[in-house]
Structures are given as C-alpha cells and as structure tokens.
Backbone as ProteinMPNN parsed JSONL, in Angstrom:
{"seq_chain_A": "MNEDRPRRAPTREQLRIWRDYIETAEVLRTRLGSRLQSESELSAGDYQVLLALTEAEDRTLRSSELADLIGWERSRLSHHLGRMERRGLISRQACADDVHGIDVIATDAGSAAFRAGSVPHLRAVRELFLDALTPAQLNEVDDVTRALRRHLGLESAPEE", "coords_chain_A": {"N_chain_A": [[20.374, 22.811, -58.159], [19.943, 21.952, -61.517], [16.902, 22.266, -63.067], [16.269, 21.503, -65.613], [17.683, 19.257, -66.304], [17.423, 15.711, -66.484], [16.299, 13.788, -63.735], [18.55, 11.81, -61.935], [18.578, 9.915, -59.88], [16.352, 7.319, -58.853], [12.887, 7.996, -58.303], [10.873, 8.053, -55.309], [8.415, 6.815, -55.836], [9.059, 5.379, -58.182], [10.926, 3.597, -57.113], [9.245, 2.182, -55.364], [7.576, 0.876, -57.2], [9.488, -0.717, -58.492], [10.413, -2.35, -56.325], [7.987, -3.65, -55.633], [7.535, -5.06, -58.01], [9.82, -6.794, -58.162], [9.621, -8.205, -55.705], [7.099, -9.41, -55.987], [7.481, -10.972, -58.304], [9.39, -12.744, -57.307], [7.975, -14.083, -55.254], [6.01, -15.3, -56.826], [7.631, -16.977, -58.438], [8.739, -18.628, -56.437], [6.422, -19.863, -55.377], [5.462, -21.201, -57.659], [7.629, -22.942, -58.077], [7.552, -24.459, -55.688], [5.073, -25.717, -55.905], [5.5, -27.199, -58.242], [7.554, -28.939, -57.4], [6.23, -30.354, -55.329], [4.137, -31.563, -56.696], [5.227, -33.02, -58.762], [7.755, -34.041, -58.31], [9.892, -32.885, -59.513], [12.335, -30.365, -59.495], [12.338, -26.77, -59.897], [14.625, -26.133, -61.31], [15.273, -28.646, -62.475], [13.089, -28.865, -64.196], [13.494, -26.673, -65.874], [15.901, -27.382, -67.155], [15.101, -29.811, -68.393], [13.037, -28.865, -70.035], [14.463, -27.283, -71.897], [16.029, -29.318, -73.053], [14.074, -31.078, -74.106], [13.027, -29.524, -76.083], [15.097, -29.374, -77.836], [16.852, -30.636, -80.722], [16.865, -34.106, -81.072], [16.697, -34.287, -78.327], [19.005, -33.29, -77.123], [21.729, -31.291, -76.048], [24.755, -29.422, -76.108], [26.626, -29.012, -73.132], [27.605, -26.431, -72.642], [26.016, -24.878, -74.373], [23.52, -25.391, -73.261], [23.841, -24.236, -70.721], [24.104, -21.515, -71.447], [21.627, -21.139, -72.683], [19.721, -21.464, -70.602], [20.649, -19.642, -68.84], [22.488, -20.1, -66.756], [25.395, -20.355, -64.657], [28.241, -22.254, -65.651], [29.372, -23.99, -63.738], [27.356, -24.255, -61.804], [25.408, -25.502, -63.386], [26.733, -27.897, -64.007], [26.927, -29.197, -61.49], [24.185, -29.482, -60.946], [23.377, -31.071, -63.091], [24.731, -33.401, -62.452], [23.272, -34.311, -60.231], [20.802, -34.738, -61.478], [21.511, -36.698, -63.292], [22.174, -38.843, -61.622], [19.635, -39.455, -60.791], [18.576, -40.48, -63.047], [17.442, -38.839, -65.003], [18.765, -37.446, -66.987], [21.506, -37.973, -69.279], [25.049, -37.841, -69.729], [27.544, -37.389, -72.172], [30.644, -37.557, -73.975], [31.184, -35.173, -76.548], [30.898, -36.007, -79.935], [32.197, -34.57, -81.914], [33.914, -32.817, -80.638], [36.457, -32.815, -78.465], [36.529, -31.603, -76.008], [33.953, -30.99, -75.349], [30.735, -31.658, -73.841], [27.894, -33.568, -74.283], [24.537, -33.245, -73.316], [21.835, -35.241, -72.604], [18.385, -35.786, -72.605], [16.949, -38.409, -70.931], [14.747, -41.247, -71.556], [13.284, -41.584, -69.241], [13.62, -39.052, -68.113], [12.331, -37.441, -70.021], [9.739, -38.455, -69.769], [9.204, -37.76, -67.1], [9.27, -34.995, -67.36], [7.066, -34.55, -69.1], [4.995, -35.502, -67.434], [5.251, -33.725, -65.298], [4.618, -31.35, -66.513], [1.841, -31.012, -66.757], [0.687, -30.454, -64.077], [2.304, -28.212, -63.605], [1.682, -26.34, -65.632], [-0.968, -25.945, -64.97], [-0.64, -24.661, -62.507], [0.661, -22.321, -63.376], [-1.441, -21.173, -64.784], [-3.323, -20.798, -62.652], [-1.918, -19.201, -60.744], [-0.838, -17.055, -62.144], [-1.925, -16.387, -64.843], [-4.746, -16.37, -64.402], [-5.002, -14.195, -62.739], [-4.902, -11.948, -64.251], [-6.358, -9.714, -66.627], [-7.128, -10.029, -70.166], [-6.163, -7.656, -71.384], [-4.339, -6.719, -69.451], [-2.508, -8.804, -69.524], [-1.473, -8.432, -72.08], [-0.199, -5.987, -71.582], [1.769, -6.83, -69.763], [3.249, -8.389, -71.511], [4.158, -6.379, -73.275], [5.781, -4.858, -71.528], [7.659, -6.806, -70.794], [8.866, -7.361, -73.286], [10.02, -4.847, -73.786], [11.861, -4.665, -71.66], [13.489, -6.91, -72.256], [14.552, -6.116, -74.743], [15.974, -3.819, -73.915], [17.845, -4.986, -72.232], [19.298, -6.452, -73.977], [18.561, -9.028, -74.615], [17.563, -11.897, -76.459], [14.531, -11.649, -78.098], [11.135, -12.772, -78.52], [9.854, -13.266, -81.823], [8.278, -10.519, -83.477], [4.776, -10.21, -84.014]], "CA_chain_A": [[20.264, 21.763, -59.151], [19.303, 22.402, -62.742], [15.608, 21.603, -63.247], [16.155, 21.029, -66.99], [18.331, 17.951, -66.426], [16.608, 14.621, -65.924], [16.685, 13.31, -62.404], [19.345, 10.605, -62.066], [18.178, 8.935, -58.874], [14.932, 6.952, -58.969], [11.971, 8.642, -57.366], [10.286, 7.158, -54.309], [7.378, 6.03, -56.525], [9.744, 4.424, -59.056], [11.493, 2.549, -56.257], [8.146, 1.347, -54.89], [7.18, 0.018, -58.323], [10.572, -1.683, -58.655], [10.352, -3.319, -55.221], [6.776, -4.454, -55.793], [7.758, -5.958, -59.143], [10.807, -7.817, -57.792], [9.08, -9.04, -54.631], [5.993, -10.204, -56.536], [8.058, -11.978, -59.204], [10.057, -13.761, -56.488], [6.923, -14.89, -54.622], [5.428, -16.119, -57.895], [8.618, -18.013, -58.78], [8.83, -19.55, -55.309], [5.194, -20.662, -55.303], [5.451, -22.12, -58.803], [8.635, -23.967, -57.805], [7.065, -25.329, -54.619], [4.003, -26.565, -56.456], [6.118, -28.138, -59.18], [8.259, -29.951, -56.605], [5.298, -31.202, -54.581], [3.212, -32.263, -57.579], [5.879, -33.77, -59.833], [9.077, -34.492, -57.886], [10.912, -32.155, -60.262], [12.593, -29.005, -59.024], [12.241, -25.777, -60.961], [15.838, -26.304, -62.115], [15.086, -29.856, -63.291], [12.102, -28.553, -65.231], [14.134, -25.748, -66.813], [16.849, -28.174, -67.947], [14.356, -30.755, -69.235], [12.331, -28.085, -71.056], [15.433, -26.959, -72.952], [16.423, -30.547, -73.748], [12.97, -31.637, -74.889], [12.829, -28.658, -77.252], [16.282, -29.485, -78.694], [16.892, -31.767, -81.645], [17.299, -35.364, -80.445], [16.705, -34.088, -76.859], [20.427, -33.189, -76.793], [22.429, -30.013, -76.172], [26.061, -29.316, -75.448], [26.433, -28.417, -71.805], [27.842, -24.982, -72.734], [24.822, -24.297, -74.986], [22.451, -25.5, -72.27], [24.092, -23.206, -69.701], [23.766, -20.217, -72.038], [20.197, -21.106, -72.973], [18.927, -21.282, -69.387], [21.207, -18.523, -68.082], [23.172, -20.571, -65.548], [26.848, -20.527, -64.67], [28.572, -23.633, -66.016], [29.606, -24.812, -62.541], [26.036, -24.56, -61.236], [24.785, -26.488, -64.256], [27.435, -29.174, -63.863], [26.482, -29.817, -60.23], [22.781, -29.849, -61.074], [23.302, -32.206, -64.013], [25.168, -34.586, -61.714], [22.129, -34.787, -59.443], [19.794, -35.245, -62.406], [22.035, -37.946, -63.876], [22.019, -39.89, -60.599], [18.207, -39.796, -60.732], [18.207, -41.071, -64.329], [16.688, -37.898, -65.827], [19.614, -37.067, -68.126], [22.817, -38.627, -69.354], [26.079, -36.984, -70.315], [28.572, -38.121, -72.906], [31.561, -36.698, -74.711], [30.736, -34.792, -77.89], [31.589, -36.752, -80.996], [32.985, -33.66, -82.75], [34.675, -31.868, -79.813], [36.99, -33.589, -77.338], [36.312, -30.873, -74.75], [32.534, -30.754, -75.139], [29.882, -32.69, -73.246], [26.49, -33.543, -74.683], [23.557, -33.571, -72.274], [20.709, -35.882, -73.278], [17.238, -36.153, -71.772], [16.648, -39.833, -71.04], [13.32, -41.526, -71.676], [12.707, -41.31, -67.919], [13.58, -37.601, -67.963], [11.263, -36.923, -70.884], [8.457, -38.837, -69.154], [9.034, -36.932, -65.899], [8.946, -33.653, -67.83], [5.669, -34.552, -69.573], [4.119, -35.648, -66.267], [5.336, -32.502, -64.509], [4.077, -30.206, -67.258], [0.402, -30.839, -66.506], [0.448, -29.637, -62.877], [3.014, -26.942, -63.69], [0.888, -25.423, -66.448], [-2.158, -25.618, -64.173], [-0.203, -23.665, -61.523], [0.882, -21.071, -64.117], [-2.778, -20.609, -65.034], [-3.954, -20.377, -61.396], [-1.163, -18.184, -60.01], [-0.442, -15.922, -62.978], [-2.859, -16.018, -65.907], [-6.08, -16.07, -63.869], [-4.977, -12.922, -62.019], [-4.799, -10.851, -65.202], [-7.281, -9.612, -67.751], [-6.375, -10.082, -71.429], [-5.467, -6.382, -71.598], [-3.189, -6.686, -68.549], [-1.535, -9.758, -70.041], [-0.799, -7.742, -73.183], [0.694, -5.003, -70.981], [2.925, -7.574, -69.251], [4.021, -8.746, -72.696], [4.829, -5.165, -73.74], [6.832, -4.53, -70.565], [8.69, -7.833, -70.911], [9.594, -7.122, -74.542], [10.84, -3.643, -73.612], [12.989, -5.023, -70.798], [14.379, -7.819, -72.994], [15.29, -5.292, -75.717], [16.891, -2.954, -73.177], [18.899, -5.828, -71.653], [20.004, -7.135, -75.046], [18.178, -10.433, -74.654], [16.814, -12.262, -77.657], [13.094, -11.633, -77.803], [10.284, -13.51, -79.45], [9.591, -12.478, -83.028], [7.068, -9.693, -83.474], [3.697, -10.78, -84.827]], "C_chain_A": [[19.484, 22.299, -60.348], [18.035, 21.589, -62.98], [15.435, 21.046, -64.657], [16.767, 19.638, -67.17], [17.434, 16.866, -65.846], [17.173, 14.164, -64.576], [17.391, 11.97, -62.548], [18.905, 9.525, -61.083], [16.7, 8.589, -59.065], [14.101, 7.696, -57.926], [11.478, 7.592, -56.366], [9.24, 6.242, -54.948], [8.01, 4.985, -57.467], [10.354, 3.277, -58.252], [10.419, 1.629, -55.69], [7.703, 0.369, -55.975], [8.223, -1.083, -58.527], [10.512, -2.765, -57.575], [9.14, -4.227, -55.342], [6.95, -5.475, -56.912], [8.685, -7.112, -58.752], [10.24, -8.75, -56.731], [7.952, -9.94, -55.14], [6.524, -11.3, -57.448], [8.727, -13.091, -58.404], [9.038, -14.654, -55.779], [6.296, -15.819, -55.652], [6.365, -17.273, -58.256], [8.718, -19.064, -57.681], [7.599, -20.444, -55.234], [5.093, -21.645, -56.467], [6.437, -23.267, -58.583], [8.184, -24.952, -56.743], [5.977, -26.261, -55.121], [4.574, -27.602, -57.407], [6.777, -29.28, -58.417], [7.281, -30.898, -55.913], [4.401, -32.039, -55.481], [3.897, -33.127, -58.629], [7.215, -34.392, -59.441], [10.201, -33.921, -58.755], [11.098, -30.796, -59.599], [12.404, -28.051, -60.197], [13.456, -25.871, -61.878], [15.76, -27.523, -63.013], [14.185, -29.537, -64.479], [12.723, -27.663, -66.297], [15.1, -26.493, -67.731], [16.095, -29.089, -68.905], [13.562, -30.042, -70.318], [13.278, -27.784, -72.211], [15.815, -28.207, -73.745], [15.296, -31.117, -74.601], [12.667, -30.796, -76.123], [13.98, -28.763, -78.246], [16.179, -30.709, -79.608], [17.514, -32.974, -80.938], [17.411, -35.257, -78.924], [18.127, -33.916, -76.326], [20.936, -31.764, -77.008], [23.824, -30.16, -75.576], [25.848, -28.623, -74.116], [26.65, -26.905, -71.844], [26.645, -24.272, -73.357], [23.655, -24.305, -74.002], [22.612, -24.423, -71.204], [23.712, -21.827, -70.22], [22.256, -20.073, -72.224], [19.359, -20.837, -71.725], [19.502, -20.221, -68.451], [21.882, -18.918, -66.781], [24.677, -20.541, -65.759], [27.149, -21.994, -64.956], [28.79, -24.525, -64.795], [28.287, -25.19, -61.877], [25.363, -25.65, -62.057], [25.426, -27.852, -64.079], [27.002, -29.908, -62.593], [25.034, -30.297, -60.34], [22.62, -31.06, -61.995], [23.758, -33.496, -63.336], [24.031, -35.175, -60.892], [21.054, -35.382, -60.35], [20.235, -36.572, -63.024], [21.889, -39.098, -62.888], [20.569, -40.343, -60.47], [17.704, -40.378, -62.049], [17.437, -40.16, -65.258], [17.451, -37.476, -67.086], [20.817, -37.991, -68.154], [23.778, -37.635, -69.986], [27.086, -37.869, -71.024], [29.44, -37.132, -73.654], [30.992, -36.393, -76.089], [31.562, -35.551, -78.92], [32.531, -35.852, -81.79], [33.819, -32.649, -81.956], [35.16, -32.597, -78.561], [36.76, -32.91, -75.999], [34.842, -30.688, -74.412], [31.822, -31.953, -74.535], [28.465, -32.49, -73.775], [25.63, -33.952, -73.497], [22.313, -34.07, -72.993], [19.607, -36.154, -72.268], [16.97, -37.641, -71.997], [15.148, -40.016, -71.25], [12.618, -41.229, -70.352], [12.602, -39.802, -67.677], [12.482, -36.968, -68.796], [9.895, -37.24, -70.306], [8.181, -37.994, -67.918], [8.658, -35.503, -66.287], [7.493, -33.577, -68.281], [4.703, -34.636, -68.393], [4.113, -34.38, -65.419], [4.722, -31.302, -65.188], [2.61, -29.958, -66.951], [0.158, -30.032, -65.228], [1.155, -28.275, -62.932], [2.205, -25.924, -64.49], [-0.407, -25.041, -65.753], [-1.8, -24.541, -63.142], [0.063, -22.318, -62.19], [-0.459, -20.387, -64.373], [-3.343, -20.017, -63.74], [-3.239, -19.196, -60.742], [-0.846, -16.933, -60.826], [-1.546, -15.507, -63.947], [-4.232, -15.629, -65.383], [-6.141, -14.73, -63.129], [-5.074, -11.726, -62.955], [-5.915, -10.889, -66.238], [-6.464, -9.77, -69.037], [-5.598, -8.792, -71.707], [-4.225, -6.287, -70.71], [-2.103, -7.653, -69.021], [-0.775, -9.159, -71.224], [0.177, -6.686, -72.668], [1.94, -5.675, -70.413], [3.833, -7.96, -70.414], [4.799, -7.539, -73.209], [6.004, -4.799, -72.83], [7.988, -5.525, -70.687], [9.52, -7.634, -72.178], [10.507, -5.902, -74.422], [12.061, -3.939, -72.75], [13.986, -5.915, -71.525], [15.195, -7.05, -74.038], [16.355, -4.467, -75.017], [18.092, -3.741, -72.634], [19.683, -6.603, -72.716], [19.714, -8.627, -75.114], [17.407, -10.702, -75.94], [15.341, -12.299, -77.304], [12.353, -12.446, -78.858], [10.042, -12.649, -80.669], [8.289, -11.702, -82.896], [6.031, -10.345, -84.375], [3.212, -9.794, -85.846]], "O_chain_A": [[18.492, 23.01, -60.194], [18.09, 20.363, -63.083], [14.559, 20.212, -64.888], [16.399, 18.919, -68.1], [16.765, 17.08, -64.835], [18.383, 14.17, -64.349], [16.876, 11.077, -63.221], [18.87, 8.345, -61.431], [15.893, 9.457, -59.399], [14.562, 7.98, -56.821], [11.655, 6.392, -56.572], [9.18, 5.049, -54.648], [7.547, 3.846, -57.535], [10.3, 2.12, -58.672], [10.646, 0.427, -55.549], [7.483, -0.812, -55.708], [7.871, -2.248, -58.713], [10.555, -3.956, -57.881], [9.252, -5.442, -55.173], [6.552, -6.63, -56.767], [8.363, -8.276, -58.99], [10.37, -9.968, -56.851], [7.87, -11.107, -54.758], [6.066, -12.44, -57.375], [8.641, -14.26, -58.782], [9.229, -15.869, -55.714], [6.077, -16.998, -55.375], [5.928, -18.419, -58.364], [8.776, -20.259, -57.967], [7.723, -21.654, -55.046], [4.683, -22.791, -56.28], [6.124, -24.424, -58.865], [8.408, -26.154, -56.878], [5.965, -27.449, -54.8], [4.169, -28.764, -57.374], [6.582, -30.449, -58.748], [7.486, -32.112, -55.913], [3.95, -33.111, -55.078], [3.228, -33.893, -59.323], [7.75, -35.205, -60.194], [11.327, -34.419, -58.73], [10.128, -30.158, -59.191], [12.321, -28.477, -61.349], [13.331, -25.706, -63.092], [16.134, -27.456, -64.184], [14.484, -29.896, -65.618], [12.504, -27.873, -67.49], [15.117, -26.263, -68.94], [16.411, -29.141, -70.094], [13.427, -30.57, -71.422], [12.934, -28.004, -73.373], [15.913, -28.158, -74.971], [15.544, -31.591, -75.709], [12.113, -31.3, -77.1], [13.861, -28.295, -79.378], [15.5, -31.686, -79.29], [18.555, -32.863, -80.292], [18.129, -36.036, -78.297], [18.428, -34.342, -75.211], [20.619, -31.119, -78.007], [24.032, -30.939, -74.646], [24.99, -27.75, -73.99], [25.95, -26.168, -71.15], [26.287, -23.177, -72.922], [22.895, -23.34, -73.922], [21.639, -23.771, -70.824], [23.069, -21.053, -69.511], [21.684, -19.017, -71.956], [18.396, -20.072, -71.776], [18.927, -19.929, -67.402], [21.854, -18.162, -65.81], [25.17, -20.68, -66.878], [26.393, -22.876, -64.549], [28.425, -25.7, -64.821], [28.12, -26.326, -61.434], [24.816, -26.605, -61.506], [24.725, -28.862, -64.009], [26.741, -31.111, -62.629], [24.7, -31.389, -59.881], [21.829, -31.961, -61.717], [23.223, -34.568, -63.621], [23.847, -36.392, -60.859], [20.465, -36.413, -60.025], [19.413, -37.462, -63.249], [21.52, -40.206, -63.276], [20.303, -41.482, -60.086], [16.531, -40.732, -62.158], [16.83, -40.64, -66.215], [16.849, -37.186, -68.119], [21.108, -38.696, -67.187], [23.368, -36.71, -70.686], [27.436, -38.949, -70.549], [29.024, -36.008, -73.932], [30.388, -37.259, -76.722], [32.775, -35.706, -78.776], [33.555, -36.319, -82.287], [34.374, -31.719, -82.541], [34.359, -32.952, -77.697], [36.792, -33.569, -74.96], [34.513, -30.272, -73.302], [32.243, -33.098, -74.694], [27.914, -31.391, -73.721], [25.957, -34.888, -72.769], [21.797, -33.4, -73.888], [19.868, -36.695, -71.193], [16.787, -38.076, -73.134], [14.374, -39.065, -71.137], [11.509, -40.696, -70.332], [11.619, -39.328, -67.108], [11.784, -36.065, -68.335], [8.992, -36.404, -70.341], [7.049, -37.558, -67.706], [7.83, -34.872, -65.628], [6.768, -32.658, -67.9], [3.704, -33.918, -68.358], [3.072, -34.002, -64.88], [4.343, -30.336, -64.524], [2.179, -28.807, -66.892], [-0.523, -29.008, -65.287], [0.661, -27.297, -62.37], [2.06, -24.776, -64.07], [-0.896, -23.925, -65.929], [-2.576, -23.61, -62.929], [-0.275, -21.278, -61.626], [-0.593, -19.175, -64.199], [-3.79, -18.87, -63.725], [-3.894, -18.284, -60.239], [-0.612, -15.867, -60.258], [-2.046, -14.385, -63.87], [-4.826, -14.663, -65.863], [-7.228, -14.192, -62.919], [-5.305, -10.605, -62.502], [-6.354, -11.957, -66.665], [-5.239, -9.656, -69.005], [-4.48, -8.849, -72.219], [-3.175, -5.827, -71.16], [-0.914, -7.349, -68.926], [0.433, -9.358, -71.351], [1.253, -6.503, -73.238], [3.046, -5.156, -70.562], [5.055, -7.866, -70.305], [5.978, -7.663, -73.543], [7.09, -4.47, -73.309], [9.154, -5.132, -70.683], [10.747, -7.729, -72.138], [11.64, -5.924, -74.903], [13.169, -3.512, -73.072], [15.195, -5.704, -71.425], [16.388, -7.302, -74.201], [17.501, -4.414, -75.462], [19.21, -3.229, -72.583], [20.623, -7.328, -72.389], [20.53, -9.4, -75.616], [16.688, -9.837, -76.441], [14.952, -12.919, -76.314], [12.879, -12.756, -79.927], [10.024, -11.422, -80.565], [7.327, -12.169, -82.285], [6.375, -10.96, -85.384], [2.305, -10.101, -86.619]]}, "name": "protein", "num_of_chains": 1, "seq": "MNEDRPRRAPTREQLRIWRDYIETAEVLRTRLGSRLQSESELSAGDYQVLLALTEAEDRTLRSSELADLIGWERSRLSHHLGRMERRGLISRQACADDVHGIDVIATDAGSAAFRAGSVPHLRAVRELFLDALTPAQLNEVDDVTRALRRHLGLESAPEE"}
C-alpha cells in the first residue's frame, strides 16, 4: 500500500469517536423526549411541529414546507398531523392558492401547549446539555455543528 495516499477506511480511533458521538446524541435525544412527554404531554415530534408553526407567519405552513423544514417524510408528517389534529393542537385546510396544497395551522390550544411545554423543555436542555459544557466546549460544539452542516449542504445560521 502506498503510504503517500490518504487512508480511505476510518481508523479505530475515528470509529470510536463516531460511535461515541452517535450514541451520546441518541441518549440525549431520548432523554429530552422522555422529559418533554412526561412534563408537558407533548411528544418530541409534537414539539418540533409546533415550534415550526409558532415561528411561521400566522402560525401557518404548507404541509410540504413543514415536512422540508423539520426533515420528515411527507407520509410520516401526515400521520403525525392526524394525531395532533385529533388532539386539537393543529388544524389542516386546503390552501387558498393551490388546490393540491394543505395548510397546517397551530390552533390556540396548540400554541398554548407549546408555550407550556417550552418551560420544562428548555430547563431539560439546560440540565442535560448546557450544564455539561464549559463556554469553550459549547463554542467547539458550535464549530463542529457548523462544519457538519456545511459539509452536508444544510442551511446554517448566519455567521456573526
């Protein structure tokens, strides 16, 4: 093997870092989701949908835009929205300007549930993630996240 060529396969150490990262991120996501569910009666999916809707103009997004925004397959979103609609968190209606489009609207009850769920959720984010890191480490996480988002072609936050 030519020593001048870069190694194509990940090293054992690189694979350990990768596994640790993925496993830790999954545990963090699971614990945050469990706390959110137990403290607010919202699932992580409910919260993700309501966050996007509450940030949108008139608390409304087309279902296709919502799916793209939160990174879900349209069929998954449709099933989830059905459950949320039955609970009164969102409503769906035909788009006024597109016969094939569906607008998803956060109801007053959905907005209230989101606001109520945000307090314990943000407390859990602080306790499980932010409190574990120094300010310097948090900046490093930000740098790594920005690099990954650029590499993956994801829209990143504007540079300061």
